N, C-alpha and C positions, 0 to 999 in steps of 0.2 A: 113316329115324327119325334126328331130331335129339334130343338127350337134355342139356337144359341143365338143370343141377345149381347150388343157391346152398346152401352149407355157413354156417353161420351161429352164433357163440356168442362167449363172452369169449377173450382170451387166454389161454394156456396148458390149453384144452380140447383141443388137438390138432385144431383145426380145418382148419389149413393141410395138416396131415400125413395127414388124411380124405382132402381133395380132392386132393393127389398121389397118394397110393394108386390113386383112382378112375383119374387120369389116366394113371398106368402100367399100370393093369388094362387099359384102353382101347388102349395102345401095343400089349402084348403081343397083344390079340387082333383087331390089324389096323387099328383104327380110326383116323379122325381124330380128334385131340384136343387142346385148349385150357385150361390152366391158368393161372388169373390170382388170383393171393392180393391180400388188401386189409389192413392190420391200422393201428391206432391206435397214436401214439406209446408210447404207454404199456406197448404189448405184453402181459404176464402181469396179468390184470385188465382190461384195456380191450377194445373191442372187435374181433374177426376175424371175417372171410367170406372166402370162396373162391367163384370160379365155374369149374364145371369144363363143358366140353362136350364129348358123345362122341356121335360118330354118322359115317355110312358117307360123306359128302358133305364137300366142303373148308368149311373156318370159316371164313366171310368177317370176322368180328369176335371178341374175347376177352370180350365183355362180354355180361351175361346180364344184361336188363331183365325179362324175363316168363318167370322158369324156370316147367318143369313139374315139377320137383322142390325142394322146400326141407327142408333138415335146420335143423331148427331146435334149438339145443342150451342158451339162454335165454329168457327171458322176453321180453327189449326186442330181438331178432333175431325172435322171431316177432311181436311187436307191429307191427314194423318192415316185414317181406316177406310175412306173410300174405297180403296183397292183390295182392301184385305176381304170385305164381301163376296160371297160365293154370286156365283153368275145363276142369275133368278131370284137372287135373295131380293130385301127391302133397304131402303135408306130413306129416314126421317129426318127432316131437314128445318131448323127453327129458322125460315127466310126472315124474319124479324131481324138477325142476328148475322145471317149468313146470306151476301147477296151473290153471292159465287153458285154457279150450277155445277150438278152431277155431270160430267163428261162419259160417263158409261151410260152403253144402251141396253145392255144386258139383264139389268136389274131394274127393279120399280121404285120410283122414287116420289116421295110426297113432302111438298114443299108447303110447312104449316106457320103462317106466322105467330106461334104461341106466345111469345113474349107481347106481341101486341094484342093479343087476343085475353092475355091474362092482365093487361094494363086497363085495356078497355074494360074488362070485365068484373075490375074491382078486386082480383086478386092475383096482385102484381108479382108474387114471389112463387107463384103456382104454375110457372111456361112447363116446367118437367110434366106435371100431372096433365096439362092438355097434351102433350106428344104423347103420353102412357094412352090416353082415352085412344087417340087416333091409330096407335100400336093395335090397340084390342080390336080397332074396329078391320085394321088392315089384314091381320094376322087370321088365317084359315081356321088355326086350328087354338084360339081362343075366343071367348065370348064375354059378355059384361057381368056374367053372372060372378058374383061371391066377391065384384069388387069392393063392398062396404064393408065384408068381413074381413077381407085384407088388410084394409084402411085403418080399422080397427085396431090389426094388429101391429101396422107401424108407426101410427101416432101415437105418443107418449101421452098415458092419462092426465098429465097437467095440460094439454093443448088438443084435448078431444073436444072442444067448442071449434075445432076445426075441423070436423068430419064434414060437414054438410058443403064449407063451400071447396074442400077435396073432390069430393064429390059433383060437384058443379062444374070443375074443373074438367074431369074425366069426361061428363057428358059432352063440354064444349066441344073436347078434341074429337070424342066419337061420333059427333054430330057435323064435323067440318068439312065441308064440301068445298073442294079447290076450285 
């Protein structure tokens, strides 16, 4: 199974961090992994997305044109990538920032008020990790194992004090029920 994931939003929402987390999680689990970041020159406030491929087979190209999973953290990203998701795929929507509903009926859609949950829980900047927790829960080929080890790889040493709050954000998303 090859899980092709596209995470998209505004710069500053932690899109690239979330993708790097998934890539390290896959590496730790012994999977083949590709992580390809893409962002506009504006960075914060500009567009950002990253492609993550995790699977058991060698990866021929890091480009994800037809993701089976889309994580949309803002409306422009949902509008741009919704139709690229393969039938039977998964779309995660930060419903705090995106009021629009997905029109497709051939995909599974999870509306997660990630930004509101993050603000209410005291970790305002971690809506990205709440969505990663929900992604782990909804993906048949992912487990919550190795999340702490993966976080230790992506959180810089000078910010390791944020490990616990990142774990709490992941758990919040993992346990969120619509």
